[in-house]
Structure formats: C-alpha cells, structure tokens
Backbone of each chain as ProteinMPNN parsed JSONL, in Angstrom:
{"seq_chain_A": "MCLALFSGSVDKLIAAGVILSGAAADDMDVDIYVLLQAARAFRKDIGDDPEKLSMAENVDLKEEFLASLKKLNVKTWVEFFKEAKEITNVKIHICGLAGKVWDAEKLEDFIDLADDIVGISEYITASQEADVNLFI", "coords_chain_A": {"N_chain_A": [[3.349, -12.526, 9.931], [1.139, -10.894, 11.828], [-1.723, -8.323, 11.301], [-3.619, -6.479, 13.22], [-5.59, -4.238, 12.21], [-6.723, -1.373, 13.409], [-7.2, 1.481, 13.383], [-8.05, 4.002, 11.349], [-7.143, 6.381, 10.504], [-5.007, 8.936, 9.11], [-2.555, 9.273, 9.329], [-2.007, 7.236, 11.226], [-2.579, 4.489, 9.17], [-0.647, 5.418, 7.452], [1.862, 4.699, 8.768], [1.433, 1.984, 9.523], [1.55, 0.82, 6.597], [4.444, 1.971, 5.687], [5.532, -0.324, 7.556], [4.661, -2.713, 6.698], [5.836, -2.569, 4.274], [8.132, -3.368, 5.042], [8.118, -5.449, 6.013], [7.306, -6.713, 3.894], [9.79, -6.734, 2.163], [11.324, -7.955, 3.325], [9.731, -10.755, 2.877], [7.375, -11.73, 4.213], [4.727, -13.249, 5.106], [1.685, -11.783, 5.663], [-0.897, -11.6, 7.622], [-4.123, -8.892, 7.36], [-6.236, -7.325, 9.483], [-9.245, -5.552, 9.582], [-10.207, -3.54, 11.452], [-12.985, -1.787, 13.402], [-12.635, 1.305, 12.852], [-10.451, 1.266, 10.618], [-12.229, -0.174, 8.882], [-13.791, 2.014, 7.371], [-11.72, 3.666, 5.892], [-11.116, 1.507, 4.383], [-13.45, 1.797, 3.063], [-14.618, 1.972, -0.597], [-15.071, 4.84, -1.062], [-13.768, 6.326, 0.146], [-11.051, 5.416, 0.689], [-7.417, 6.719, -0.377], [-7.83, 9.293, -0.116], [-7.6, 12.336, 1.031], [-8.745, 14.147, 2.279], [-11.033, 12.999, 3.449], [-10.303, 11.982, 5.498], [-8.942, 11.307, 8.891], [-6.791, 12.807, 11.624], [-4.844, 10.833, 13.789], [-3.292, 11.876, 15.599], [-1.847, 14.932, 16.633], [-3.696, 16.524, 15.382], [-4.763, 18.834, 14.116], [-2.631, 19.752, 12.615], [-2.745, 18.35, 10.21], [-2.69, 19.308, 7.834], [-0.01, 20.083, 7.485], [1.344, 17.73, 7.479], [0.609, 16.106, 5.932], [1.802, 17.77, 3.628], [4.364, 17.488, 4.213], [4.962, 14.695, 3.894], [3.947, 14.579, 1.107], [5.935, 16.703, -0.412], [8.234, 14.863, 0.308], [7.886, 12.841, -1.206], [6.528, 10.619, -0.549], [4.513, 7.779, -0.553], [0.789, 6.963, -1.045], [-1.371, 5.688, 1.646], [-2.705, 3.578, 0.532], [-1.299, 3.126, -1.355], [1.149, 2.379, -0.431], [0.213, 0.079, 0.718], [-0.733, -1.475, -1.507], [1.46, -1.926, -3.277], [2.465, -3.581, -1.205], [1.296, -5.797, -1.354], [1.757, -6.645, -3.391], [4.36, -7.286, -3.671], [4.803, -9.305, -1.416], [2.794, -12.384, 0.421], [0.283, -10.515, 1.071], [-2.555, -10.382, 3.073], [-6.05, -9.174, 3.176], [-8.537, -8.867, 5.157], [-11.61, -7.844, 6.242], [-13.653, -6.79, 8.879], [-16.678, -8.379, 9.953], [-18.147, -7.163, 11.211], [-17.47, -4.369, 11.22], [-17.755, -3.108, 8.597], [-20.495, -3.126, 8.342], [-20.733, -1.363, 10.404], [-20.508, 0.994, 8.97], [-22.115, 1.162, 7.061], [-21.148, -0.582, 4.566], [-21.201, -3.487, 3.392], [-20.72, -5.608, 1.406], [-18.237, -7.259, -0.503], [-17.651, -5.541, -2.821], [-17.95, -3.109, -1.64], [-16.0, -1.97, -0.896], [-12.442, -0.908, -0.92], [-10.228, -2.47, -4.188], [-8.366, -4.047, -2.689], [-9.156, -5.19, -0.535], [-9.277, -9.011, 0.452], [-11.389, -10.293, 1.669], [-14.475, -10.95, 3.648], [-14.739, -11.301, 6.937], [-15.055, -13.347, 10.316], [-14.583, -12.748, 13.978], [-13.356, -15.173, 14.797], [-11.746, -15.738, 13.034], [-9.292, -13.612, 12.861], [-8.552, -14.281, 15.24], [-7.068, -17.059, 15.533], [-5.629, -16.776, 13.42], [-3.719, -14.349, 14.622], [-3.221, -16.267, 16.772], [-0.674, -18.192, 15.386], [0.856, -17.095, 14.174], [4.339, -15.397, 14.26], [4.942, -12.456, 14.722], [2.753, -10.164, 16.168], [0.522, -7.556, 15.149], [-0.75, -4.175, 16.413], [-2.585, -1.373, 15.218]], "CA_chain_A": [[3.067, -11.298, 10.686], [-0.63, -10.955, 11.902], [-1.971, -7.435, 11.868], [-4.928, -5.978, 13.62], [-5.504, -2.555, 12.085], [-8.066, -0.721, 14.032], [-6.975, 2.668, 13.133], [-8.175, 4.836, 10.185], [-6.622, 7.359, 10.247], [-4.153, 8.493, 7.893], [-1.373, 9.188, 10.116], [-1.302, 5.379, 11.872], [-2.075, 4.251, 8.04], [0.659, 5.508, 6.615], [2.709, 3.721, 9.367], [1.118, 0.685, 9.173], [1.666, 0.698, 5.04], [5.601, 1.907, 6.353], [5.972, -1.418, 8.646], [3.899, -3.567, 5.474], [6.819, -2.299, 3.056], [9.742, -3.642, 5.785], [7.702, -7.22, 5.653], [7.613, -7.013, 1.969], [10.987, -6.812, 1.782], [11.77, -9.399, 4.161], [9.224, -11.959, 2.588], [6.88, -12.388, 5.081], [3.672, -13.569, 4.998], [0.91, -10.717, 6.058], [-2.648, -11.377, 7.717], [-4.107, -8.346, 7.875], [-7.525, -7.586, 10.231], [-9.2, -4.52, 9.498], [-11.511, -3.289, 12.499], [-13.666, -0.581, 13.021], [-12.455, 2.914, 12.106], [-10.115, 1.244, 9.767], [-12.661, -0.61, 7.684], [-14.067, 2.899, 6.984], [-10.642, 4.413, 5.423], [-11.121, 0.692, 3.199], [-14.565, 2.018, 1.689], [-14.621, 2.819, -1.981], [-15.415, 5.932, -1.505], [-13.177, 6.785, 1.215], [-9.945, 5.468, 0.319], [-6.544, 7.423, 0.589], [-8.445, 10.854, -0.132], [-6.935, 13.338, 2.477], [-9.995, 14.625, 2.671], [-11.885, 12.032, 4.041], [-9.355, 10.99, 6.826], [-8.722, 12.386, 10.271], [-5.372, 12.554, 11.901], [-4.863, 10.201, 15.299], [-1.93, 12.822, 16.581], [-1.617, 16.157, 15.801], [-5.224, 17.021, 14.541], [-4.338, 20.636, 14.065], [-1.206, 19.269, 11.997], [-3.245, 17.656, 9.239], [-1.571, 19.893, 6.086], [1.475, 20.226, 7.536], [2.021, 16.757, 8.03], [0.317, 15.905, 4.116], [2.62, 18.496, 2.606], [5.495, 17.052, 4.57], [5.127, 13.575, 2.994], [3.964, 14.723, -0.619], [7.215, 16.735, -0.546], [9.414, 13.574, 0.51], [7.63, 11.569, -2.114], [5.967, 9.097, 0.559], [3.524, 7.179, -1.366], [-0.519, 7.445, 0.144], [-1.658, 4.611, 2.664], [-3.46, 2.807, -0.247], [-0.556, 2.881, -2.791], [2.048, 1.239, 0.15], [-0.393, -1.438, 1.138], [-0.576, -2.072, -2.718], [2.836, -2.602, -3.311], [3.083, -4.582, -0.5], [0.875, -7.015, -1.644], [2.367, -7.344, -5.193], [5.573, -7.936, -3.525], [4.402, -10.372, -0.712], [1.987, -12.338, -0.172], [-0.073, -9.695, 2.083], [-4.209, -10.551, 2.609], [-6.503, -8.458, 3.914], [-9.409, -9.23, 5.776], [-12.562, -6.91, 6.62], [-14.354, -7.672, 10.012], [-17.67, -8.031, 9.194], [-19.376, -6.27, 12.105], [-16.483, -3.535, 10.96], [-17.899, -3.353, 7.845], [-21.933, -2.62, 8.898], [-21.291, -0.243, 11.274], [-19.863, 2.072, 7.838], [-22.641, 1.323, 5.683], [-20.444, -1.039, 3.7], [-21.472, -4.802, 3.947], [-20.121, -6.8, 0.92], [-16.923, -6.824, -0.574], [-17.029, -4.591, -3.647], [-18.08, -1.689, -0.939], [-14.217, -1.849, -0.254], [-11.115, -0.784, -2.256], [-9.812, -3.775, -4.29], [-7.134, -4.29, -1.645], [-9.882, -6.598, 0.341], [-9.685, -10.248, 0.011], [-12.724, -11.485, 2.154], [-15.037, -10.272, 5.141], [-14.501, -12.351, 8.243], [-15.546, -13.415, 11.8], [-13.221, -12.754, 14.371], [-12.398, -16.529, 14.969], [-10.267, -15.891, 11.936], [-8.03, -13.107, 13.596], [-7.971, -15.153, 16.656], [-6.4, -18.123, 14.887], [-4.016, -16.612, 12.507], [-2.417, -13.651, 15.836], [-2.254, -17.456, 17.657], [0.034, -18.82, 14.385], [1.664, -15.523, 13.546], [5.086, -14.946, 14.899], [4.701, -11.066, 15.037], [1.867, -9.506, 16.601], [0.622, -5.939, 15.836], [-2.035, -3.651, 17.107], [-2.125, -0.115, 15.067]], "C_chain_A": [[1.524, -11.292, 10.563], [-0.757, -8.836, 12.32], [-3.257, -6.722, 12.612], [-4.965, -4.443, 13.488], [-7.186, -1.915, 12.33], [-7.972, 1.011, 13.795], [-7.394, 3.203, 11.516], [-8.378, 5.721, 9.996], [-5.287, 7.836, 9.574], [-2.758, 8.26, 8.352], [-0.484, 7.404, 10.656], [-1.458, 4.461, 10.159], [-0.766, 3.994, 7.406], [1.998, 4.624, 7.494], [2.66, 2.438, 8.975], [2.056, 0.397, 7.613], [3.429, 0.855, 5.415], [6.286, 0.272, 6.617], [5.675, -2.733, 7.959], [5.124, -3.589, 4.706], [8.077, -3.075, 3.72], [8.859, -5.208, 5.35], [7.605, -7.457, 4.637], [9.011, -7.357, 1.52], [11.875, -7.738, 2.041], [10.774, -10.35, 3.661], [8.121, -12.791, 3.182], [5.683, -12.495, 4.967], [2.57, -12.686, 5.797], [-0.291, -11.218, 6.153], [-2.949, -9.623, 8.138], [-6.03, -7.897, 8.335], [-8.102, -6.366, 9.866], [-10.723, -4.237, 10.374], [-12.154, -2.303, 12.391], [-13.498, 0.102, 12.439], [-11.659, 2.064, 11.133], [-11.229, 0.439, 8.676], [-13.638, 0.92, 7.413], [-13.225, 3.7, 6.045], [-10.609, 2.865, 4.189], [-12.758, 0.974, 2.376], [-13.851, 2.348, 0.338], [-14.244, 4.196, -2.053], [-14.36, 7.254, -0.548], [-11.26, 6.771, 0.644], [-8.743, 6.026, 0.899], [-7.165, 9.005, 0.24], [-8.229, 11.051, 1.315], [-7.922, 13.758, 3.126], [-11.069, 14.631, 3.744], [-11.087, 11.409, 5.289], [-9.028, 11.805, 7.623], [-7.088, 12.049, 10.553], [-5.344, 11.586, 13.666], [-4.529, 11.279, 16.518], [-2.334, 13.503, 16.064], [-2.918, 16.886, 15.175], [-5.236, 18.029, 13.67], [-3.601, 20.91, 13.209], [-1.761, 19.047, 10.666], [-2.282, 17.978, 7.827], [-0.659, 19.998, 6.227], [2.22, 19.043, 7.346], [1.829, 16.287, 6.085], [1.615, 16.146, 3.931], [3.519, 18.211, 2.87], [5.646, 15.853, 3.868], [4.662, 13.956, 1.431], [5.559, 15.336, -1.064], [8.316, 15.593, -0.266], [8.542, 12.237, -0.461], [7.202, 10.48, -1.762], [4.467, 8.706, -0.681], [2.112, 7.365, -0.116], [-0.169, 6.025, 0.9], [-1.732, 3.621, 1.575], [-2.44, 2.33, -1.334], [0.499, 2.162, -1.543], [1.164, -0.363, 0.551], [-0.97, -2.407, -0.798], [0.477, -2.714, -3.148], [3.709, -3.391, -2.312], [2.78, -5.83, -1.018], [1.293, -6.944, -3.251], [4.022, -7.63, -4.654], [5.733, -9.854, -2.793], [3.158, -11.15, -0.318], [1.087, -11.857, 1.527], [-2.045, -10.336, 1.857], [-5.017, -10.23, 3.911], [-7.957, -8.621, 4.03], [-10.093, -8.024, 6.356], [-13.346, -7.561, 7.488], [-16.155, -6.834, 9.745], [-18.668, -6.628, 9.731], [-18.864, -4.625, 11.425], [-17.506, -2.452, 10.057], [-19.555, -2.502, 7.858], [-21.921, -1.527, 9.79], [-20.601, 1.288, 10.14], [-20.884, 1.486, 6.945], [-22.191, 0.37, 4.504], [-20.459, -2.999, 4.227], [-21.014, -5.889, 3.203], [-18.864, -6.028, -0.069], [-16.551, -6.177, -1.516], [-17.54, -3.551, -3.171], [-16.837, -1.141, -0.963], [-13.756, -1.503, -1.52], [-10.94, -2.156, -2.896], [-8.548, -4.537, -3.505], [-7.644, -5.683, -0.503], [-9.554, -7.845, -0.35], [-10.371, -10.356, 0.517], [-13.3, -10.732, 2.993], [-15.13, -11.637, 5.936], [-14.532, -12.017, 9.725], [-14.57, -13.441, 12.76], [-12.014, -13.586, 14.689], [-11.687, -16.657, 13.996], [-9.048, -15.152, 12.24], [-7.542, -13.807, 14.664], [-6.826, -16.098, 16.556], [-5.453, -17.639, 14.42], [-3.024, -15.536, 13.956], [-2.199, -14.822, 16.533], [-0.958, -18.289, 16.683], [1.209, -18.048, 14.12], [2.81, -15.273, 14.555], [5.27, -13.595, 15.52], [3.121, -10.755, 14.58], [1.776, -8.09, 16.201], [-0.654, -5.316, 16.082], [-1.961, -2.096, 16.25], [-3.929, 0.278, 14.853]], "O_chain_A": [[0.838, -11.574, 9.58], [-0.16, -8.216, 13.201], [-3.976, -6.47, 11.645], [-4.553, -3.612, 14.296], [-8.26, -1.979, 11.732], [-8.942, 1.669, 14.173], [-6.888, 2.605, 10.567], [-9.388, 6.193, 9.475], [-4.417, 6.967, 9.516], [-1.981, 7.388, 7.963], [0.593, 6.814, 10.581], [-0.482, 3.767, 9.876], [-0.114, 3.02, 7.03], [2.91, 4.036, 6.911], [3.49, 1.825, 8.303], [3.135, -0.195, 7.628], [3.931, -0.268, 5.459], [7.265, -0.195, 6.036], [6.2, -3.77, 8.364], [5.532, -4.719, 4.434], [9.002, -3.4, 2.975], [9.152, -5.875, 4.358], [7.841, -8.616, 4.295], [9.277, -8.16, 0.626], [12.814, -8.216, 1.404], [11.065, -11.323, 4.358], [7.857, -13.97, 2.946], [5.298, -11.405, 4.543], [2.638, -13.046, 6.972], [-0.945, -11.391, 5.125], [-2.259, -9.059, 8.988], [-6.938, -8.165, 7.549], [-7.107, -5.656, 9.726], [-11.874, -4.568, 10.088], [-12.073, -1.709, 11.316], [-13.982, 0.034, 11.309], [-12.503, 1.982, 10.242], [-10.894, 0.54, 7.496], [-14.721, 0.417, 7.115], [-13.855, 4.471, 5.322], [-10.078, 3.109, 3.106], [-13.104, 0.437, 1.324], [-12.745, 2.878, 0.228], [-13.402, 4.696, -2.798], [-14.293, 8.482, -0.596], [-10.515, 7.706, 0.349], [-8.584, 6.054, 2.119], [-6.39, 9.874, 0.639], [-8.482, 10.392, 2.323], [-8.031, 13.771, 4.352], [-11.656, 15.444, 4.458], [-11.417, 10.381, 5.88], [-8.795, 12.973, 7.314], [-6.362, 11.286, 9.915], [-6.025, 12.041, 14.585], [-5.011, 11.515, 17.626], [-3.099, 13.307, 15.12], [-2.804, 17.881, 14.459], [-5.728, 17.986, 12.542], [-3.576, 22.063, 12.779], [-1.134, 19.673, 9.811], [-1.544, 17.291, 7.122], [0.029, 20.069, 5.209], [3.427, 19.056, 7.102], [2.732, 16.204, 5.252], [2.504, 15.295, 3.981], [4.277, 18.452, 1.931], [6.594, 15.89, 3.084], [5.313, 13.367, 0.568], [6.297, 14.717, -1.83], [9.37, 15.72, -0.891], [8.651, 11.018, -0.327], [7.354, 9.436, -2.396], [3.748, 9.436, -1.363], [2.179, 7.696, 1.067], [0.89, 5.401, 0.834], [-0.856, 2.756, 1.589], [-2.645, 1.365, -2.07], [0.663, 0.994, -1.897], [1.567, -1.525, 0.598], [-1.393, -3.539, -1.033], [0.487, -3.921, -3.389], [4.888, -3.743, -2.34], [3.569, -6.763, -1.166], [0.607, -7.527, -4.091], [4.787, -8.227, -5.411], [6.255, -10.903, -3.172], [2.172, -10.557, -0.755], [1.137, -12.43, 2.616], [-2.599, -10.609, 0.793], [-4.904, -10.635, 5.068], [-8.624, -8.515, 3.001], [-9.4, -7.182, 6.927], [-13.794, -8.676, 7.223], [-16.619, -5.714, 9.531], [-19.367, -5.743, 9.237], [-19.725, -3.786, 11.161], [-17.949, -1.383, 10.476], [-19.676, -1.366, 7.398], [-22.906, -0.812, 9.972], [-20.314, 2.388, 10.613], [-20.409, 1.267, 5.831], [-22.82, 0.487, 3.453], [-19.862, -3.537, 5.159], [-20.823, -6.978, 3.745], [-18.625, -4.842, -0.295], [-15.344, -5.944, -1.58], [-17.77, -2.711, -4.041], [-16.635, 0.07, -1.044], [-14.217, -1.627, -2.655], [-11.442, -3.091, -2.272], [-7.966, -5.543, -3.911], [-7.035, -6.603, 0.043], [-9.522, -7.872, -1.58], [-10.911, -11.113, -0.29], [-12.705, -9.68, 3.228], [-15.52, -12.739, 5.55], [-14.221, -10.965, 10.282], [-13.597, -14.15, 12.503], [-10.804, -13.399, 14.821], [-10.933, -17.628, 13.921], [-7.935, -15.643, 12.047], [-6.357, -13.933, 14.975], [-5.824, -16.037, 17.267], [-4.338, -17.93, 14.851], [-1.879, -15.867, 14.266], [-1.095, -14.85, 17.078], [-0.255, -19.051, 17.347], [2.347, -18.456, 13.889], [2.457, -14.948, 15.689], [5.689, -13.496, 16.674], [2.492, -10.896, 13.531], [2.616, -7.302, 16.636], [-1.663, -6.006, 15.938], [-1.041, -1.451, 16.752], [-4.287, 1.438, 14.646]]}, "seq_chain_B": "MTQEELQGLTVNKSVDARGTACPGPLLEAKKAIGTIGSGDIMEILSADEGTKRDIPKWANKKGHEYLGTAEESGFFKIYLKKG", "coords_chain_B": {"N_chain_B": [[35.672, -3.795, 2.029], [37.886, -1.366, 0.425], [36.961, 2.715, -0.541], [38.073, 2.961, -3.059], [38.296, 0.21, -4.445], [35.685, -0.37, -3.879], [34.223, 1.282, -5.757], [35.709, 0.705, -8.1], [34.113, -1.402, -8.687], [32.607, -3.388, -11.246], [29.405, -3.367, -11.83], [26.194, -4.558, -12.58], [23.318, -3.743, -12.03], [21.982, -0.885, -11.578], [20.422, 0.704, -9.163], [18.634, 3.935, -8.871], [17.742, 5.771, -5.946], [17.546, 7.699, -4.847], [14.912, 9.096, -4.837], [13.236, 8.957, -3.581], [12.308, 8.408, 0.35], [13.053, 6.509, 3.104], [10.401, 4.071, 3.332], [11.433, 3.804, 0.881], [14.09, 3.13, -0.371], [14.677, 0.552, 0.218], [12.514, -1.176, -0.758], [13.001, -0.274, -3.37], [15.749, -1.914, -3.998], [14.747, -4.105, -3.094], [13.195, -5.296, -5.089], [14.552, -4.908, -7.275], [16.481, -6.703, -6.543], [15.942, -9.16, -7.856], [15.88, -9.26, -10.019], [18.439, -9.736, -10.667], [20.706, -11.666, -11.637], [22.219, -14.756, -9.434], [25.532, -14.064, -8.005], [25.802, -11.493, -9.107], [26.471, -8.007, -9.315], [24.919, -5.422, -7.806], [24.435, -2.301, -6.937], [23.175, 0.773, -5.152], [21.513, 4.411, -4.703], [21.654, 6.285, -2.375], [19.615, 9.211, -0.617], [18.866, 8.876, 1.698], [19.224, 8.913, 5.194], [18.655, 6.593, 6.873], [18.735, 4.805, 5.588], [21.066, 3.682, 5.011], [21.734, 1.822, 7.215], [19.718, 0.219, 6.785], [19.568, -1.454, 4.512], [22.0, -2.884, 4.111], [21.972, -4.462, 6.326], [19.439, -5.353, 6.216], [20.143, -7.168, 3.488], [22.019, -8.972, 4.436], [20.166, -10.079, 5.636], [19.08, -11.897, 4.394], [20.374, -13.022, 2.704], [21.985, -12.176, 0.797], [25.617, -10.489, 0.046], [26.63, -7.984, 1.737], [28.574, -4.899, 0.519], [30.224, -3.007, 0.867], [29.357, 1.011, 1.399], [29.582, 3.621, -0.613], [30.625, 6.655, -0.48], [29.533, 9.341, -1.659], [29.069, 13.242, -2.865], [26.467, 14.301, -1.649], [25.141, 12.328, -1.606], [24.859, 8.481, -1.385], [26.473, 5.42, -2.286], [25.184, 2.113, -2.348], [26.825, -0.92, -1.617], [25.677, -4.259, -3.047], [26.465, -7.872, -3.372], [24.697, -10.249, -4.834], [23.12, -13.268, -3.691]], "CA_chain_B": [[36.479, -3.107, 0.697], [37.82, 0.048, 0.098], [35.912, 3.122, -1.376], [38.562, 2.294, -4.626], [37.314, -1.162, -4.713], [34.184, 0.028, -4.361], [34.454, 2.741, -7.192], [35.452, -0.205, -9.483], [33.407, -2.535, -9.243], [31.526, -3.921, -12.36], [27.753, -3.07, -11.523], [25.468, -5.131, -13.167], [22.857, -3.308, -11.704], [22.201, 0.031, -10.484], [19.248, 1.028, -8.794], [18.827, 5.297, -8.186], [16.346, 5.67, -5.158], [17.56, 9.064, -4.254], [13.862, 10.189, -4.988], [12.566, 8.253, -2.024], [12.95, 8.474, 1.954], [12.45, 5.002, 4.075], [11.317, 2.776, 2.845], [11.502, 3.632, -0.514], [15.261, 2.577, -0.739], [14.32, -0.519, 0.606], [11.51, -1.738, -1.506], [13.391, -0.664, -5.097], [16.981, -2.782, -3.664], [14.437, -5.518, -3.057], [11.841, -5.395, -6.474], [15.664, -5.081, -8.333], [17.741, -7.513, -6.888], [14.891, -10.017, -8.187], [16.072, -9.201, -11.827], [19.63, -9.932, -11.117], [21.574, -13.283, -11.527], [23.375, -15.01, -8.108], [26.658, -13.68, -7.974], [25.773, -10.492, -9.672], [26.472, -6.929, -8.501], [23.821, -4.255, -7.465], [24.258, -0.582, -6.112], [21.57, 1.261, -4.5], [21.804, 5.552, -4.623], [20.354, 6.449, -1.625], [20.478, 10.137, 0.532], [17.995, 8.909, 2.949], [20.424, 8.125, 6.036], [18.625, 5.286, 7.66], [18.969, 3.549, 4.52], [22.548, 3.187, 5.187], [21.602, 0.823, 8.098], [18.311, -0.505, 6.669], [19.98, -2.667, 3.307], [22.596, -4.067, 4.561], [21.207, -5.614, 7.741], [18.174, -6.597, 5.1], [20.888, -7.77, 2.558], [22.405, -9.792, 5.209], [19.167, -11.351, 6.179], [18.567, -12.318, 3.001], [21.809, -14.101, 2.062], [22.93, -11.124, -0.178], [26.284, -9.772, 0.595], [26.87, -6.287, 1.84], [30.183, -5.071, 0.12], [30.315, -1.268, 1.348], [29.348, 1.809, 0.998], [30.638, 4.651, -1.101], [30.536, 8.491, -0.243], [29.116, 10.937, -2.787], [28.549, 14.108, -2.906], [25.07, 14.512, -1.235], [24.367, 10.789, -1.344], [25.71, 7.285, -1.099], [26.445, 4.104, -3.059], [25.337, 0.558, -1.519], [26.956, -2.163, -2.771], [25.581, -5.898, -2.887], [26.359, -9.138, -4.253], [23.728, -11.103, -4.432], [23.496, -15.04, -2.562]], "C_chain_B": [[36.761, -1.285, 0.712], [36.812, 0.816, -0.519], [36.272, 3.195, -3.076], [37.939, 1.301, -5.014], [36.301, -1.109, -4.937], [33.863, 0.787, -5.259], [34.629, 1.723, -8.142], [35.439, -1.257, -10.066], [32.882, -2.759, -10.338], [30.228, -4.524, -11.398], [26.952, -3.867, -12.646], [24.14, -4.87, -12.981], [22.631, -2.344, -10.975], [20.398, 0.891, -10.517], [19.231, 3.179, -7.881], [17.483, 5.373, -7.98], [16.807, 6.992, -4.164], [16.247, 9.94, -4.602], [13.245, 9.743, -3.633], [13.445, 8.315, -0.741], [12.021, 6.984, 2.06], [10.824, 5.301, 3.977], [11.185, 2.696, 1.413], [12.713, 2.571, -1.237], [15.039, 0.677, -1.274], [13.866, -1.196, -0.721], [12.318, -1.719, -3.363], [14.724, -1.49, -4.876], [15.84, -4.159, -4.226], [13.418, -6.323, -4.265], [13.381, -5.521, -7.489], [16.496, -5.946, -8.217], [16.888, -9.381, -7.22], [15.705, -10.339, -9.74], [17.291, -8.999, -12.23], [20.192, -11.424, -11.138], [22.575, -13.597, -9.471], [24.435, -14.778, -8.587], [26.636, -12.259, -8.747], [26.084, -9.368, -8.857], [25.596, -5.558, -8.246], [24.361, -3.416, -6.832], [22.642, 0.156, -6.477], [22.369, 2.787, -4.203], [20.666, 5.564, -3.931], [20.79, 7.823, -0.942], [19.709, 9.963, 1.252], [19.186, 7.591, 4.343], [19.791, 6.726, 6.798], [18.244, 4.428, 6.449], [20.554, 2.719, 4.457], [22.74, 1.975, 6.116], [20.61, -0.379, 7.426], [19.247, -1.552, 5.177], [21.204, -3.219, 3.813], [22.282, -4.744, 5.48], [20.007, -6.459, 6.717], [18.596, -7.558, 4.256], [21.488, -9.133, 2.869], [21.805, -11.198, 5.781], [18.696, -12.353, 5.345], [19.265, -13.053, 2.352], [22.311, -13.362, 1.16], [24.466, -10.494, 0.797], [26.85, -8.589, 0.174], [28.545, -5.337, 1.239], [30.786, -3.811, 0.379], [29.44, -0.495, 0.804], [29.869, 3.126, 0.845], [30.154, 5.632, -0.953], [30.493, 9.331, -1.198], [28.769, 12.018, -2.011], [27.046, 14.411, -2.817], [24.091, 13.314, -0.849], [25.409, 9.795, -1.573], [25.466, 6.198, -1.835], [26.299, 3.153, -1.945], [25.913, -0.541, -2.169], [26.823, -3.66, -2.201], [25.913, -6.94, -3.413], [25.263, -10.174, -3.728], [23.579, -12.493, -4.5], [22.896, -16.081, -3.634]], "O_chain_B": [[36.011, -0.337, 0.945], [35.853, 0.24, -1.032], [35.498, 3.362, -4.019], [37.058, 1.378, -5.87], [35.759, -1.597, -5.929], [32.642, 0.751, -5.41], [33.815, 1.694, -9.065], [35.971, -1.864, -10.995], [32.372, -1.655, -10.534], [30.072, -5.504, -10.669], [27.325, -3.586, -13.785], [23.424, -5.617, -13.65], [22.89, -2.46, -9.777], [19.641, 1.36, -11.367], [19.656, 3.53, -6.78], [16.509, 5.251, -8.722], [16.454, 7.174, -2.998], [16.298, 11.168, -4.675], [12.835, 10.528, -2.778], [14.671, 8.296, -0.632], [11.004, 6.539, 1.528], [10.184, 6.284, 4.348], [10.869, 1.667, 0.814], [12.587, 1.701, -2.099], [15.143, -0.021, -2.283], [14.624, -1.66, -1.573], [12.28, -2.592, -4.23], [14.943, -1.97, -5.988], [15.939, -4.891, -5.211], [13.038, -7.493, -4.31], [13.294, -6.261, -8.47], [17.257, -6.267, -9.13], [17.31, -10.467, -6.821], [15.977, -11.399, -10.303], [17.654, -8.49, -13.291], [19.752, -12.201, -10.291], [23.215, -12.86, -8.72], [24.585, -15.217, -9.728], [27.784, -11.907, -9.021], [26.018, -9.571, -7.645], [26.064, -4.58, -8.83], [24.957, -3.889, -5.864], [21.711, 0.156, -7.283], [23.479, 2.784, -3.672], [19.501, 5.252, -4.176], [21.974, 7.938, -0.625], [19.498, 11.008, 1.868], [19.589, 6.429, 4.394], [20.569, 5.887, 7.251], [17.485, 3.46, 6.493], [20.943, 1.633, 4.029], [23.674, 1.192, 5.945], [20.759, -1.594, 7.558], [19.274, -2.734, 5.52], [21.137, -4.447, 3.843], [22.379, -5.955, 5.282], [19.793, -7.659, 6.544], [17.956, -8.59, 4.055], [21.554, -10.108, 2.122], [22.179, -12.323, 6.113], [18.071, -13.385, 5.587], [18.834, -13.746, 1.43], [23.249, -13.886, 0.559], [24.398, -10.138, 1.973], [27.312, -8.172, -0.888], [29.538, -5.413, 1.962], [31.958, -3.645, 0.039], [28.722, -0.899, -0.111], [30.448, 3.754, 1.731], [28.981, 5.675, -1.324], [31.451, 10.031, -1.527], [28.313, 11.979, -0.868], [26.429, 14.747, -3.828], [23.023, 13.204, -0.247], [26.571, 10.064, -1.879], [24.294, 5.922, -2.093], [26.944, 3.183, -0.897], [25.465, -1.017, -3.212], [27.487, -4.182, -1.305], [25.339, -6.886, -4.5], [25.069, -10.693, -2.629], [23.985, -12.977, -5.556], [22.903, -17.288, -3.393]]}, "name": "protein", "num_of_chains": 2, "seq": "MCLALFSGSVDKLIAAGVILSGAAADDMDVDIYVLLQAARAFRKDIGDDPEKLSMAENVDLKEEFLASLKKLNVKTWVEFFKEAKEITNVKIHICGLAGKVWDAEKLEDFIDLADDIVGISEYITASQEADVNLFIMTQEELQGLTVNKSVDARGTACPGPLLEAKKAIGTIGSGDIMEILSADEGTKRDIPKWANKKGHEYLGTAEESGFFKIYLKKG"}
C-alpha cells in the first residue's frame, strides 16, 4: 500500500492511523509519503500534541472530538503509526520540500517514526508499484 | 457450531479486547494469534459491533478458521482456529 499523507490535521491523521492498523493486521507492506501539511505534524515538537494540531472538518468541535476519542480509548495518531510499524513493514518517508517549509530539514527534526527524507520521484515510483494507493 | 459447542471449546488463548473500539480488537487478535500454534483455539472478547464482521473476514483471509460467535451479556466472544 502506498499512502500519500498530505494532511496534518488530527482527525485525518487518526483516520490514516486506523487504516494503517487494518493494513498491519493484513501484513501489508506500507510506504507512507509525508507531504506538505503532514510534515508539520511529524515535527518532533508537535507530534500528537492535540493543542498544536487543527481539525480538517468540524473545526469548532475539536474538544468534543478529542474527548470522545479518549472516552473510547482510541490511540493517538502517533501511537497508531507506531503500533503499525511494530506489526508490519511500514516505511515513513518525509518529503524534503515539506520539511523545509516547516523549518525541519534533518531526520532528527522529526519524530522517531520517520525513516528517511526523500524526493517526489520515490513517491511516484512507489505509487506505480503499489496495488493500493491512498491520498489523505 | 452451536452456541453450546462454542462454549464447550477448550480455548488455548483468550484475548479480552472489551476496552477498545475498532481497530483495537483486530490488532489484539492479530498480535495474539502469533503466540499460539497451528490448530490452537483462540477467543476474542469484544463489545465493538463492527468487530463481529471484521475479525471473521480477516481470519478467513489469513488462513484461520472462524468457528463462530457466542453472545454474552453486553459483549460477545469470537472463536478462531489458527491455520
């Protein structure tokens, strides 16, 4: 599976995490390409801090959304991604341009889940080879 | 299998996933099935409605046998035989 992860919003990141969990249960190989907005969320000083993340939809219901997730014992988006990496082969590639946009140019500027910093041609190649392609 | 037959199974591994919503039970099942041997029986306890369909479909896809689901009060038990 190849996932182009553009969104850096907490609701879409959690949706991506749930899909990743399904892929992990299925032993799929997954390549994630972290594009523009998502690269900000992957910054070490942001990660799954809900105060620093916005919502893609129903922005005024963020507190209610987060409280409901907590009540349902749902993992944070970082926990979802981490668990999927533990179960199956998930590689997380940060788009070099996206990192620069958010003042993060080196791998150590991002949370530990990031594997490398790449250019767009790697994404194109991976998406051509994948049987499932998603853009979130 | 009938409800009685399911309840009478000798279970090698029990996974209590009642504290989590989808995809929690699926991942708990995925992790636990790696710890048992081929032919062993595993039960997954869940109260998440979507899991009733999710785990049997996943199990069949992964080569395990879905034996059935036993209803309890406020939750259910899904029985699988590892392939």
